[in-house]
C-alpha positions in Angstrom: 0.0 0.0 0.0 1.4 3.4 -1.0 1.4 6.5 1.2 -0.9 9.2 -0.2 2.0 11.7 -0.6 3.6 9.3 -3.2 0.7 9.6 -5.6 1.2 12.2 -8.4 -0.6 15.6 -8.1 -3.2 16.0 -10.8 -2.7 19.3 -12.6 -5.8 18.9 -14.8 -8.8 18.2 -12.6 -11.9 17.2 -14.6 -15.5 16.7 -13.5 -15.3 12.9 -13.7 -12.2 12.6 -11.5 -12.8 10.8 -8.2 -11.6 11.1 -4.7 -12.3 8.9 -1.7 -14.3 9.9 1.4 -16.6 8.6 4.1 -20.4 8.4 3.9 -21.8 10.4 6.8 -24.9 8.2 7.0 -23.3 4.8 7.4 -19.5 5.5 7.8 -18.6 3.4 4.8 -15.8 4.5 2.5 -16.9 5.5 -1.0 -15.7 7.6 -3.9 -17.1 11.0 -5.0 -16.7 12.6 -8.4 -15.8 16.3 -8.8 -19.2 16.8 -10.6 -21.1 15.2 -7.7 -19.4 17.5 -5.1 -20.0 20.6 -7.2 -23.7 19.7 -7.6 -24.0 19.2 -3.8 -22.3 22.6 -3.1 -24.6 24.4 -5.7 -27.8 22.7 -4.6 -27.2 23.0 -0.8 -25.4 26.4 -0.7 -23.0 24.5 1.6 -20.2 27.0 1.2 -22.1 30.1 2.3 -25.7 29.7 3.6 -26.1 33.3 4.7 -25.7 35.3 1.4 -27.7 35.7 -1.7 -26.0 33.7 -4.4 -26.1 33.7 -8.2 -26.5 30.2 -9.7 -25.9 30.0 -13.4 -28.3 27.7 -15.2 -27.7 26.7 -18.9 -31.1 26.0 -20.5 -31.8 23.8 -23.4 -35.0 23.9 -25.4 -37.9 22.6 -23.2 -36.0 23.1 -19.9 -37.8 24.9 -17.1 -36.3 27.7 -14.9 -35.8 27.5 -11.2 -38.6 28.8 -8.9 -37.2 32.4 -8.8 -35.1 33.3 -11.9 -33.6 36.2 -13.7 -33.1 35.6 -17.4 -31.1 37.9 -19.6 -31.9 38.1 -23.3 -29.9 37.3 -25.4 -29.2 33.9 -23.9 -25.9 32.5 -22.8 -23.5 31.8 -25.6 -23.6 35.2 -27.2 -21.1 38.0 -26.5 -22.8 41.2 -25.5 -22.2 44.3 -23.4 -24.4 44.9 -20.3 -25.5 48.2 -21.8 -26.9 46.3 -24.8 -29.2 44.1 -22.7 -32.7 45.0 -23.9 -34.8 42.7 -21.8 -34.6 41.1 -18.3 -37.2 38.5 -17.4 -38.1 38.0 -13.7 -39.9 34.8 -12.9 -41.3 33.8 -9.5 -43.2 30.5 -10.0 -44.3 30.5 -6.4 -46.7 33.4 -7.2 -48.4 31.6 -10.1 
């Protein structure tokens, strides 16, 4: 068995990369992907629960927005200046 300090340092972390941790529910050792940890942090606001956060959401045709959303037209993927934004859509689905 190798000491952890002998493993090479990954200089190119990708979403599918894994690391090992302990499940808090049952204490078993398991692996976690970078994508899974990022999703947990985004969904739970685990880093900073006390501040308003911006959560970027890439939408595809047919996707729905989160309950409270701000949408800037033109959509993501286009280069534009803030002063060129002609429409901002505010949606609060809890009021519908």
